[in-house]
C-alpha positions as semicolon CSV with decimal commas, in nm:
position;residue;x (nm);y (nm);z (nm)
1;M;0,000;0,000;0,000
2;N;0,131;0,345;-0,094
3;K;0,037;0,699;-0,004
4;K;0,139;1,033;-0,153
5;A;0,364;1,256;0,053
6;T;0,524;1,594;-0,014
7;I;0,903;1,611;0,010
8;Q;1,024;1,964;0,092
9;Y;1,367;2,116;0,048
10;R;1,536;2,309;0,329
11;Q;1,888;2,451;0,365
12;L;2,078;2,530;0,684
13;K;2,133;2,899;0,754
14;T;2,505;2,923;0,833
15;E;2,535;3,298;0,900
16;N;2,463;3,258;1,273
17;L;2,708;2,969;1,311
18;W;3,063;2,961;1,173
19;E;3,258;2,911;0,854
20;D;3,265;2,556;0,712
21;F;2,981;2,441;0,940
22;N;2,856;2,107;0,805
23;L;2,531;1,990;0,960
24;K;2,550;1,629;0,841
25;A;2,911;1,585;0,955
26;M;2,842;1,741;1,295
27;V;2,533;1,530;1,368
28;V;2,719;1,211;1,272
29;D;3,022;1,310;1,482
30;V;2,805;1,384;1,787
31;L;2,613;1,057;1,765
32;R;2,934;0,854;1,733
33;R;3,147;1,039;1,985
34;R;2,876;1,056;2,252
35;G;2,778;0,691;2,208
36;W;2,427;0,782;2,095
37;A;2,445;0,605;1,757
38;N;2,291;0,278;1,880
39;S;2,083;0,410;2,172
40;A;1,746;0,567;2,095
41;K;1,705;0,621;2,471
42;Q;1,996;0,866;2,466
43;R;1,831;1,053;2,181
44;I;1,513;1,134;2,377
45;L;1,469;1,510;2,428
46;D;1,205;1,711;2,614
47;L;1,149;2,008;2,384
48;D;0,809;2,141;2,491
49;H;0,813;2,073;2,869
50;D;0,451;1,955;2,854
51;G;0,501;1,587;2,927
52;S;0,561;1,499;2,562
53;I;0,896;1,386;2,424
54;V;1,069;1,400;2,086
55;I;1,304;1,124;1,971
56;L;1,546;1,081;1,684
57;N;1,409;0,730;1,648
58;K;1,510;0,537;1,340
59;V;1,840;0,641;1,179
60;S;2,018;0,525;0,865
61;L;2,272;0,245;0,920
62;P;2,580;0,380;1,102
63;T;2,797;0,194;0,851
64;S;2,662;0,431;0,583
65;W;2,742;0,753;0,771
66;D;3,083;0,796;0,610
67;G;2,896;0,844;0,282
68;P;2,722;1,170;0,189
69;V;2,385;1,104;0,358
70;F;2,258;1,091;0,714
71;A;1,885;1,023;0,749
72;G;1,634;0,950;1,019
73;Q;1,285;0,963;1,163
74;I;1,174;1,213;1,429
75;I;0,877;1,103;1,641
76;H;0,677;1,308;1,890
77;L;0,512;1,107;2,169
78;Q;0,254;1,249;2,404
79;Q;0,197;1,165;2,766
80;G;-0,105;0,973;2,887
81;H;-0,235;0,624;2,830
82;E;-0,602;0,706;2,773
83;V;-0,724;0,715;2,414
84;H;-1,076;0,829;2,329
85;A;-1,222;0,637;2,038
86;V;-1,528;0,481;1,875
87;T;-1,488;0,103;1,867
88;Q;-1,807;0,019;1,676
89;S;-1,812;-0,044;1,306
90;L;-1,910;0,275;1,126
91;E;-2,125;0,058;0,899
92;E;-2,368;-0,005;1,187
93;D;-2,713;0,151;1,155
94;T;-2,731;0,323;1,492
95;A;-2,873;0,641;1,641
96;E;-2,529;0,734;1,771
97;F;-2,179;0,595;1,803
98;V;-2,052;0,550;2,157
99;L;-1,732;0,732;2,245
100;Q;-1,521;0,529;2,485
101;S;-1,208;0,593;2,685
102;L;-0,957;0,315;2,624
103;D;-0,664;0,250;2,857
104;V;-0,373;0,145;2,639
105;G;-0,140;0,085;2,934
106;A;0,072;0,301;3,161
107;R;0,391;0,220;2,966
108;T;0,241;0,325;2,633
109;R;0,311;0,665;2,476
110;V;0,072;0,774;2,203
111;L;0,226;0,889;1,874
112;K;0,152;1,253;1,810
113;G;0,326;1,247;1,474
114;A;0,639;1,165;1,279
115;L;0,876;1,343;1,041
116;Y;1,131;1,188;0,803
117;F;1,446;1,362;0,682
118;A;1,779;1,322;0,504
119;I;2,081;1,553;0,534
120;V;2,356;1,598;0,276
121;G;2,604;1,859;0,396
122;N;2,380;2,154;0,482
123;H;2,099;2,045;0,250
124;V;1,790;1,880;0,399
125;G;1,495;1,699;0,246
126;L;1,199;1,625;0,471
127;I;0,849;1,486;0,486
128;E;0,645;1,663;0,753
129;G;0,373;1,499;0,957
130;Q;0,047;1,678;1,031
131;Q;0,168;1,773;1,378
132;V;0,546;1,731;1,343
133;R;0,676;2,001;1,116
134;G;1,008;2,142;1,005
135;L;1,018;2,359;1,317
136;T;1,031;2,044;1,532
137;L;1,333;1,919;1,338
138;E;1,505;2,258;1,383
139;N;1,436;2,256;1,756
140;Y;1,546;1,894;1,795
141;L;1,876;1,940;1,611
142;T;1,944;2,259;1,807
143;A;1,878;2,086;2,140
144;L;2,085;1,781;2,040
145;L;2,388;1,992;1,945
146;V;2,354;2,210;2,257
147;K;2,335;1,894;2,471
148;A;2,656;1,774;2,303
149;E;2,812;2,117;2,371
150;E;2,868;2,181;2,001
151;L;2,638;2,484;1,997
152;Q;2,625;2,755;2,259
153;P;2,291;2,869;2,405
154;G;2,152;3,122;2,160
155;Q;2,293;2,947;1,854
156;V;2,016;2,772;1,667
157;V;1,962;2,547;1,368
158;V;1,751;2,732;1,111
159;L;1,640;2,537;0,802
160;N;1,539;2,787;0,537
161;G;1,279;2,709;0,277
162;K;1,332;2,789;-0,089
163;F;1,044;2,985;-0,237
164;L;0,998;2,997;-0,614
165;T;0,760;3,164;-0,855
166;G;0,476;2,959;-0,994
167;T;0,688;2,894;-1,303
168;G;0,973;2,753;-1,094
169;K;1,208;3,053;-1,117
170;E;1,397;3,206;-0,824
171;L;1,209;3,484;-0,650
172;S;1,345;3,832;-0,700
173;E;1,350;4,087;-0,420
174;S;1,003;4,193;-0,317
175;S;0,878;4,536;-0,221
176;E;0,566;4,408;-0,049
177;L;0,456;4,093;0,131
178;T;0,104;3,988;0,225
179;V;0,004;3,709;0,462
180;T;-0,354;3,580;0,461
181;A;-0,493;3,459;0,792
182;A;-0,776;3,209;0,836
183;S;-1,114;3,368;0,899
184;N;-1,267;3,377;1,247
185;K;-1,628;3,260;1,253
186;G;-1,890;3,464;1,429
187;D;-1,974;3,201;1,691
188;G;-1,764;3,341;1,973
189;A;-1,538;3,035;1,976
190;R;-1,180;3,151;1,949
191;K;-0,881;2,939;2,039
192;P;-0,629;3,154;2,229
193;I;-0,273;3,158;2,106
194;P;-0,020;3,042;2,369
195;Q;0,122;3,336;2,562
196;A;0,495;3,394;2,549
197;R;0,695;3,429;2,869
198;G;0,811;3,771;2,759
199;P;0,617;4,068;2,620
200;Q;0,612;3,925;2,266
201;V;0,498;3,596;2,117
202;T;0,805;3,415;1,988
203;E;0,830;3,266;1,639
204;R;0,851;2,917;1,791
205;E;0,517;2,960;1,969
206;A;0,350;3,123;1,670
207;A;0,475;2,850;1,436
208;A;0,371;2,581;1,685
209;E;0,019;2,720;1,666
210;R;0,029;2,696;1,287
211;Q;0,121;2,327;1,316
212;H;-0,235;2,255;1,421
213;E;-0,423;2,499;1,201
214;Q;-0,361;2,814;1,006
215;A;-0,322;3,120;1,228
216;T;-0,649;3,312;1,243
217;V;-0,708;3,685;1,217
218;F;-0,753;3,717;1,594
219;E;-0,434;3,523;1,665
220;I;-0,231;3,749;1,438
221;L;-0,386;4,056;1,601
222;R;-0,268;3,918;1,936
223;M;0,082;3,882;1,795
224;L;0,061;4,243;1,678
225;G;-0,014;4,354;2,034
226;W;-0,392;4,391;2,040
227;D;-0,532;4,332;2,390
228;E;-0,822;4,096;2,460
229;E;-1,070;4,380;2,517
230;A;-1,005;4,520;2,168
231;I;-1,027;4,176;2,011
232;D;-1,351;4,098;2,196
233;S;-1,495;4,428;2,080
234;L;-1,407;4,347;1,720
235;G;-1,543;3,994;1,757
236;S;-1,874;4,119;1,892
237;E;-1,935;4,294;1,560
238;V;-1,930;3,962;1,372
239;P;-2,283;3,818;1,337
240;T;-2,358;3,450;1,396
241;G;-2,284;3,269;1,073
242;G;-2,059;3,551;0,956
243;W;-1,683;3,579;0,974
244;I;-1,394;3,822;0,975
245;E;-1,112;3,799;0,722
246;G;-0,768;3,955;0,728
247;I;-0,485;4,010;0,484
248;F;-0,177;4,155;0,651
249;R;0,052;4,376;0,443
250;I;0,420;4,395;0,531
251;V;0,656;4,655;0,386
252;I;0,996;4,794;0,489
253;K;1,029;5,171;0,457
254;E;1,317;5,416;0,473
255;R;1,237;5,787;0,455
256;N;0,889;5,701;0,330
257;R;1,029;5,488;0,049
258;K;0,981;5,113;0,025
259;K;1,295;4,910;0,080
260;P;1,312;4,571;-0,096
261;I;1,266;4,254;0,113
262;S;1,548;4,022;0,010
263;R;1,501;3,669;-0,122
264;A;1,710;3,535;0,171
265;T;1,479;3,704;0,421
266;I;1,172;3,560;0,249
267;N;1,320;3,208;0,253
268;E;1,392;3,233;0,626
269;A;1,100;3,432;0,762
270;L;0,836;3,239;0,571
271;R;0,984;2,890;0,595
272;N;0,703;2,764;0,821
273;I;0,413;2,931;0,638
274;D;0,210;2,762;0,366
275;P;0,282;2,928;0,029
276;K;-0,090;2,946;-0,051
277;D;-0,126;3,206;0,226
278;L;0,139;3,436;0,078
279;G;0,154;3,707;-0,182
280;L;0,458;3,902;-0,303
281;R;0,474;4,219;-0,504
282;G;0,788;4,354;-0,665
283;D;0,915;4,265;-1,010
284;G;0,564;4,167;-1,111
285;S;0,306;4,014;-0,879
286;E;0,329;3,660;-0,741
287;K;0,011;3,653;-0,537
288;G;-0,127;3,301;-0,559
289;G;0,172;3,187;-0,761
290;I;0,435;3,108;-0,499
291;V;0,560;2,759;-0,427
292;K;0,823;2,602;-0,205
293;L;1,078;2,376;-0,371
294;S;0,904;2,043;-0,315
295;V;0,781;1,734;-0,495
296;Q;0,513;1,472;-0,436
297;R;0,619;1,108;-0,428
298;E;0,454;0,773;-0,361
299;I;0,571;0,635;-0,026
300;A;0,513;0,279;0,094
301;T;0,320;0,232;0,417
302;V;0,363;-0,027;0,691
303;G;0,136;-0,316;0,590
304;T;-0,223;-0,200;0,555
305;T;-0,181;0,090;0,799
306;S;-0,144;0,458;0,715
307;L;0,196;0,476;0,886
308;I;0,472;0,570;0,644
309;D;0,748;0,314;0,604
310;P;1,066;0,494;0,721
311;E;1,298;0,323;0,473
312;S;1,071;0,406;0,180
313;A;1,037;0,767;0,298
314;I;1,412;0,815;0,336
315;E;1,479;0,652;-0,003
316;Q;1,240;0,890;-0,177
317;I;1,378;1,195;0,008
318;V;1,733;1,113;-0,104
319;L;1,611;1,058;-0,461
320;A;1,441;1,399;-0,454
321;L;1,761;1,567;-0,332
322;R;1,957;1,394;-0,609
323;D;1,702;1,500;-0,872
324;W;1,711;1,864;-0,759
325;A;2,093;1,859;-0,757
326;T;2,109;1,706;-1,106
327;A;1,863;1,966;-1,237
328;G;2,073;2,246;-1,089
329;K;1,796;2,358;-0,854
330;I;2,018;2,315;-0,548
331;D;2,395;2,332;-0,506
332;C;2,420;1,994;-0,337
333;R;2,704;1,748;-0,403
334;F;2,686;1,377;-0,325
335;D;3,053;1,314;-0,401
336;A;3,195;1,556;-0,143
């Protein structure tokens, strides 16, 4: 059984690190030197401090690590051994289906999601899960390298996206950026965005919110500093069955003149935002015509389940990286 998955391209931002930084080589060196290569237990990290854990679970064979590729599977497990489910057949003709609480055992951790990746030098291919996104991989690699004392606190792994025009060309500089937020319905039900510890909402928290659903108008207004009273006042104007929409326009100005937003800034700042929510204006308009460098591939699943087979996922990710390199879309070498 196969399922389609989207393989995305990301590239390590090296400006905040040091010259000749090689992500693949450093991860391999840390795993070998620290004795973590054959111990998944040692690769468990608590990233969110909410009882859940993130693990670099399956990795490519250590005997292959001297080659150009390191690959693996990141899994996010949540605390708790109660699962709420319907156990009846959905083919039953019944007035209602009974929701039950199932105890799966105190030693069981429920899978929140999984991500699959391959690294060649500073080039990364990945398949995101619904709830385990590229941000999780960034945070995991950062925490792993800090734990190994290779990175200092404050140094972070940033995996930039590569945004292209709808025709596949490199984006030029842009004079204007728009971000479309999901509408808020007029039913009074608004999910609050997590509050940062400081006066601002950090990118990590904002992006974590987007892992579950697109950021709504009200959530973005919170990030822009609106207080709850102002948001409630705006929300009270929305009739039941109606909604509020928002398109946020971002420009950089100097002496009342627009200053171009560079391609590098776009690739970094928007790496965790869905391209369909973006619009750029500069050398022509790219609203509705922006894509990330990515490709869809058929991935084998485990038996008849919907779980992706890790070996199949990693194989297809490496093939995608090779194809992009051969086509000249990325400057990635497999013979280095």
